[in-house]
C-alpha positions in Angstrom: 0.0 0.0 0.0 1.4 3.4 -1.0 0.8 5.1 2.4 2.3 2.2 4.5 5.2 3.1 6.8 8.5 1.3 6.2 8.1 -0.4 9.6 4.7 -1.9 8.6 5.8 -2.9 5.1 7.3 -6.3 6.1 4.8 -7.2 8.9 2.8 -10.4 8.3 -0.7 -9.5 9.5 -1.8 -13.1 10.2 1.4 -13.8 12.3 0.8 -10.5 14.2 -2.8 -11.4 15.0 -1.9 -14.9 16.2 0.8 -13.5 18.5 -1.9 -11.1 19.9 -3.9 -14.2 20.8 -0.8 -15.8 22.4 -0.1 -12.7 24.5 -3.6 -13.1 26.1 -2.1 -16.1 27.9 0.3 -14.0 30.0 -0.6 -15.9 33.2 0.4 -19.6 33.6 -3.0 -20.4 35.3 -5.6 -18.2 33.5 -8.1 -20.1 31.5 -9.3 -18.4 28.3 -12.2 -19.5 26.2 -13.1 -18.9 22.6 -15.5 -16.0 23.5 -12.7 -14.3 25.5 -10.4 -14.4 22.4 -13.2 -13.0 20.2 -13.8 -10.1 22.6 -10.3 -9.3 23.7 -8.5 -9.8 20.4 -11.2 -8.4 18.2 -11.5 -11.4 16.0 -14.4 -13.1 14.3 -15.3 -16.5 15.9 -14.0 -18.7 13.1 -10.6 -17.0 13.0 -10.2 -17.0 16.8 -11.0 -20.8 16.7 -8.4 -21.5 14.1 -5.7 -19.5 16.0 -6.5 -21.3 19.2 -6.2 -24.7 17.4 -3.0 -23.7 15.8 -1.4 -22.6 19.1 -2.6 -25.9 20.7 -1.2 -28.0 17.8 2.2 -26.3 18.1 2.3 -26.9 21.9 2.0 -23.3 23.1 -1.4 -23.9 24.9 -3.4 -26.8 26.1 -7.0 -27.6 26.6 -8.2 -27.6 30.2 -9.7 -31.1 31.0 -13.5 -31.1 31.2 -13.9 -27.6 29.9 -13.9 -25.6 26.7 -11.1 -23.4 27.9 -7.4 -23.2 27.1 -4.4 -22.3 29.2 -0.7 -21.8 28.7 0.9 -25.2 28.3 2.7 -26.2 31.5 6.0 -27.8 31.3 5.5 -31.0 33.2 8.2 -32.4 35.5 8.9 -36.1 35.8 11.7 -38.1 37.3 13.4 -41.2 36.1 15.0 -43.5 38.6 17.2 -45.7 36.5 19.6 -48.6 37.0 22.8 -47.3 35.5 24.0 -45.6 32.3 26.8 -48.2 32.0 24.7 -51.0 30.5 24.0 -50.5 26.7 20.4 -51.7 27.0 19.6 -49.3 29.8 21.4 -46.5 28.0 19.3 -47.0 24.9 16.1 -47.0 27.0 17.1 -43.7 28.7 18.1 -42.1 25.4 14.7 -42.8 24.0 12.9 -41.4 27.0 15.1 -38.3 27.0 14.4 -37.7 23.3 10.7 -38.1 23.6 10.4 -36.0 26.7 12.2 -33.2 25.0 9.9 -33.5 22.0 6.8 -33.2 24.2 8.2 -30.3 26.3 8.5 -32.4 29.5 11.2 -31.6 32.0 13.0 -34.8 32.9 15.4 -35.4 35.8 17.4 -38.7 35.9 19.1 -40.4 38.9 20.9 -43.8 38.8 20.8 -46.3 41.6 23.8 -48.2 40.4 22.4 -51.4 41.9 22.9 -50.0 45.4 20.0 -49.8 47.8 21.1 -46.7 49.7 21.9 -44.8 46.5 18.6 -45.9 44.9 16.5 -44.6 47.9 18.6 -41.4 48.0 17.8 -40.9 44.3 14.1 -41.4 45.0 14.1 -38.9 47.8 16.0 -36.4 45.7 13.5 -36.7 42.8 10.5 -36.4 45.1 12.0 -33.5 46.9 12.5 -31.7 43.5 8.7 -31.7 43.0 8.3 -34.2 40.1 4.7 -34.9 39.2 5.4 -38.6 38.3 8.2 -41.0 38.8 9.4 -43.6 36.2 11.1 -46.4 38.1 13.5 -48.7 36.4 14.6 -50.8 39.3 15.5 -54.5 39.3 15.3 -55.0 43.1 11.6 -55.7 43.4 11.8 -56.0 47.2 13.0 -52.4 47.3 10.2 -51.4 45.0 7.8 -51.8 47.9 9.7 -49.1 49.8 9.7 -46.8 46.7 6.0 -47.3 46.2 5.3 -46.3 49.9 7.4 -43.1 49.6 5.7 -42.1 46.4 2.3 -43.0 47.8 2.8 -40.7 50.8 3.3 -37.7 48.5 0.6 -39.0 46.0 3.2 -39.1 43.2 2.1 -41.7 40.6 4.6 -44.3 39.4 5.1 -46.0 36.0 7.3 -49.0 36.4 9.8 -49.9 33.6 10.4 -53.6 33.0 10.2 -54.6 36.7 6.8 -54.2 38.6 6.3 -51.7 41.4 3.2 -52.2 43.6 0.3 -50.2 42.5 2.1 -48.8 39.4 1.4 -49.1 35.7 3.9 -51.4 34.1 5.8 -50.9 30.8 8.2 -53.3 29.2 8.2 -56.8 27.7 6.3 -59.9 28.7 9.1 -61.6 30.4 7.8 -65.2 30.1 7.0 -64.6 26.4 10.5 -63.1 25.8 12.0 -66.1 27.5 9.9 -68.6 25.5 10.8 -67.0 22.1 14.5 -67.1 23.0 14.4 -70.7 24.2 12.6 -71.9 21.1 15.0 -70.0 18.9 18.1 -71.4 20.6 16.6 -74.9 20.4 16.1 -74.5 16.6 19.8 -73.5 16.3 20.8 -76.6 18.3 18.7 -78.8 16.1 20.4 -77.3 13.0 24.0 -77.3 14.3 24.1 -80.2 16.7 21.1 -82.3 15.5 19.3 -81.5 18.8 21.9 -83.0 21.0 22.9 -81.3 24.3 25.2 -82.3 27.2 24.6 -79.4 29.5 22.4 -76.3 30.0 23.7 -73.4 32.0 21.4 -70.7 33.4 23.2 -67.5 34.1 21.0 -65.1 36.1 21.3 -62.0 38.3 20.7 -61.8 42.1 17.2 -61.3 43.5 15.1 -64.2 42.1 12.3 -61.8 41.4 9.1 -62.9 39.7 10.1 -61.1 36.5 13.5 -62.8 36.5 12.0 -66.2 37.2 9.3 -65.8 34.5 12.0 -65.1 31.9 14.1 -68.0 33.0 11.1 -70.3 33.0 10.2 -69.3 29.5 13.8 -69.9 28.2 13.9 -73.4 29.7 10.5 -74.3 28.5 11.2 -73.0 25.0 14.5 -74.9 24.8 12.9 -78.1 26.1 10.0 -77.8 23.5 12.6 -77.9 20.7 15.2 -80.4 22.0 13.4 -82.5 24.7 16.5 -82.1 26.8 16.3 -83.7 30.3 19.9 -83.7 31.3 22.2 -81.6 33.5 21.2 -78.1 34.3 23.5 -75.7 36.3 22.4 -72.4 37.7 25.2 -69.8 38.1 24.4 -66.5 40.0 26.4 -63.4 39.3 26.8 -60.5 41.7 28.2 -57.8 39.2 31.4 -57.3 41.3 33.4 -60.4 41.9 31.3 -63.3 40.6 30.8 -61.8 37.2 29.4 -63.8 34.3 32.8 -63.9 32.6 34.6 -65.2 35.8 31.9 -67.8 36.5 32.0 -69.1 33.0 35.8 -69.1 32.8 36.0 -71.2 36.0 33.4 -73.6 34.8 35.0 -74.1 31.4 38.4 -75.0 32.9 37.1 -78.3 34.2 34.0 -79.0 32.1 34.3 -81.8 29.6 30.9 -81.3 27.9 31.1 -80.4 24.2 27.6 -79.3 23.6 26.6 -76.6 26.1 23.6 -74.2 25.9 23.8 -71.0 28.0 20.6 -69.2 28.9 21.3 -65.6 29.9 18.9 -63.2 31.6 20.3 -60.1 29.9 22.8 -58.8 27.3 25.5 -57.9 29.9 25.4 -61.5 31.2 25.6 -62.9 27.7 28.5 -60.8 26.7 30.4 -61.7 29.8 29.8 -65.4 29.2 30.8 -65.0 25.5 34.1 -63.3 26.5 35.0 -66.4 28.6 34.0 -68.8 25.8 36.2 -66.9 23.3 39.1 -66.8 25.7 38.8 -70.5 26.2 38.6 -71.0 22.4 35.4 -73.2 22.9 33.1 -71.3 20.6 32.1 -74.4 18.6 31.1 -76.2 21.9 28.8 -73.4 23.3 25.7 -71.6 22.1 24.5 -68.6 24.1 21.0 -67.0 24.2 20.9 -63.3 25.1 17.9 -61.2 26.2 17.7 -57.6 25.2 19.3 -57.4 21.8 21.2 -54.1 22.3 23.6 -53.0 19.6 26.8 -54.6 21.0 25.0 -58.0 21.1 23.7 -57.6 17.6 27.3 -57.1 16.4 28.4 -60.3 18.2 25.7 -62.5 16.7 27.3 -62.0 13.3 30.9 -62.6 14.4 32.4 -66.0 13.7 34.4 -66.1 17.0 31.3 -65.3 19.1 29.2 -68.0 20.8 26.1 -65.8 21.0 23.8 -67.6 18.6 20.5 -65.9 19.2 19.1 -62.9 21.1 15.6 -61.7 21.9 15.2 -58.1 20.9 13.3 -56.0 23.5 13.7 -52.9 21.3 15.0 -50.5 24.0 15.0 -47.6 21.5 11.2 -47.8 21.3 10.6 -47.5 25.0 10.5 -43.7 25.0 8.1 -43.3 22.1 5.6 -45.6 23.7 6.2 -44.7 27.4 6.4 -40.9 27.5 3.0 -40.3 25.7 1.4 -42.7 28.2 3.0 -40.6 31.0 1.6 -37.5 29.5 -1.9 -39.0 29.4 -1.6 -39.9 33.1 -0.5 -36.4 34.0 -3.5 -35.1 32.1 -5.8 -37.2 34.2 -6.5 -40.0 31.8 -6.2 -43.7 32.5 -3.8 -45.9 30.5 -3.8 -49.6 29.9 -1.4 -51.7 32.1 0.7 -53.5 31.4 1.9 -51.9 28.2 4.1 -54.5 26.4 6.5 -54.1 23.5 6.4 -57.4 21.5 9.9 -59.0 21.4 11.4 -60.6 18.4 14.0 -63.3 17.8 17.4 -62.1 16.4 19.7 -64.5 14.5 22.7 -64.0 12.2 20.2 -64.2 9.3 18.0 -61.2 10.3 20.2 -59.0 12.5 20.8 -56.7 9.5 17.1 -56.1 9.3 16.8 -54.9 12.9 15.5 -51.4 12.1 12.8 -53.0 9.9 11.9 -55.5 12.7 11.7 -52.6 15.2 9.0 -50.9 13.2 7.1 -54.1 12.4 6.4 -55.4 16.0 
């Protein structure tokens, strides 16, 4: 327009008007309805409605539950009490949660228990003291989970449990029995193919605690293996403690005097499987041992395809997907909605023939 000032020449009117609407939400708590926007911003109803929906879609405002009003979107605060960042599987779970929380504008604080009871409870107290609205608990000590549940209950902070149940909490992870069964059957088929179904010894490598989740996974592995091989022979249980009696040390000691030449090793998780595999490779007995891993993190996937590795199959729990499924459920809980529990990610069997298709498998299940 010829009479337009230089300052107005480059102003986009639609952008200016939607910012006028956004500025109505100066207070974090004020609820503003469509009629308020029409009156205070001087807009026709249809335009005001579209501006509100645009601001909502972009995450600047949110609808107030059980009303027709809107308010400035609050940045929700949640805590994640996790095991440790040192395990690849756990690190992949955490990375996915961090990425999804950032995408949804959720403030996330993480503390690690490092498998230490005192440190775990200290992390809980610190997170609760910081004012988190919900706590994600990734804790393998299911006895300690009762204490955590009580502390959160006293402050009315809801819990979502990751992988390991917490009393009264929604549960997210894999069906442990199902994951064990898939793995046991897969290892059994490999034994049928390579050793014609013959076995001398089965070793169960597990972690301390004997929790129901742990036992369900081990039961599934044993039943799946038996279904494919019919094995009724020797079974040894080896219990690691993460410090002195590591999986590698236990397997190394056993292999020194063990004469069996067809050994199946059922491992509770990836870390245990890699430790056992290190011992087998050091003893140069790769052709005499087949290992089943649970988790399917990237370091294990690399080993399945190595000729010197005894890890024959793994069950993928797809840790990268946890965040994209878990955090939206958390957001629903914070908004007052109920969510299904448990929420399971369907596991999948990994072998040398399909490891390179991992990304495709991750989107298919």
